[in-house]
C-alpha positions, 0 to 999 in steps of 0.5 A: 360227849363226857369221858367216863371210866367203868371198871368191871366190863367184861360182863354183867352190869359193866358189859351193858354200861359200856355198850349204853354210854358209848351209844349215847356218844361219850367216850369210854376207857373200860377196864377189866381183867379180861378186855377180850368181851369189849374188843369184839363189840368193836364199839366207837369211841371206846378204849380198853385195856386189861386191867388188874385192881390189885395190880398196882403198875396197871394205874399207871397205864391209866394215867398215862392214857388220861394224860396223852389222850382225854386230860380230864375225866367227867365221870368214873365208874367203880363198878368192879368187884368180887363177891365170895360166898364162904363160911366165915371160919372157912375164909382164909386171909388171903381170901378175905384180903383179895374181897377187899383188894377189888371192893376197897383198895381198888376202888381208893386206888382208881379214884387217887388216879383219877383225881389229877384229872377230875374237875369241880363237874366230875362225878365219882360214882362207887357201886356198893350192896344193899348188903352194906347197908346198916340194919339191912338184911345180912345173909351167911357167908358173905362176911368178907364181901359185906364188909367191904361194901360197907366200908366203901359206902363210908369211904364215898361219904368221906371222899365227899366231904373232903372235896365238897369245895372243889369236886368232884361229887362221891356218890354210891349206889346200894343195889339189891340182886341184880341178876349177873354172872358173879350172883349165879356163881355165887348163889346157883339157882337164885333168880334176881328180880333185876337183870343186869342191863335193867339196873345198867340203864339206870346207874348209866343216868345216874353217873351222868345227872346223879351229881347235880342233885347229891353229893356224899349219898348212898341211895339204895337201888333195890325192890327185893331184900337182897 
C-alpha cells in the first residue's frame, strides 16, 4: 500500500487515476478545486478536500494532513493543468499568469510541500505535454499553455539533479492529445485518439514503477502529432 497524492482529480485523467489506484489498495489524497466528484464515489482509503494550487494557504492543509496521518509520501502525481486556447495578442497578463499559476508555480509549491515527507524511494511524476517538447508540433493559441509545460519539464530535470543523492526521483510524461473535458473545452469537436482511462492506466503504472528505471527523464507519451 502506497501513499499517493494526485492533483486535478475532479475529472479527466486525475479522476480516473483516483479510481484505479484506490482499487489497487493504495491510500490516495485527491486534490482539486471541486472535491465533490471524488466524495460522491465514497472510495476506500481516499481523502479529498477542496484545494486550489494558486492559494498559498491550501498547501498548509496538505502539510497538516500529512503530519497527522501519513508521515511519508510515496508518490506525487502533478496532474492538474490549465489549458487556454487564445491568440497571444489577445491573452491578458492575468490570463497568462493564471495558466502558469497552475502549470508551473503550483507544481513547484506542491513539490515543496511534499518534500519533507518524501524518502529516497519516493517518486514525483509531473504531467507535461508534447506542446512543451522542443521540436514537437506547436499550435497557435497555446502560447501560455505550451510554454508553461516546457518550463515544468526543465524544472523536473533540475530537481532530479538537485535531489539525486537522497531522493525523491523526478520524472515527467509529455502527453499527446487525450480525450478529456479540458481538451473538449479548448478544442470543441476535436476527437483525441486516447481516452482518459487509457492514459490514466499508463500513468498509474509509471507512477508506481517508473522511478525504478528513470530519474530526470521526460518520456513522450503520444501516438499522434498533438
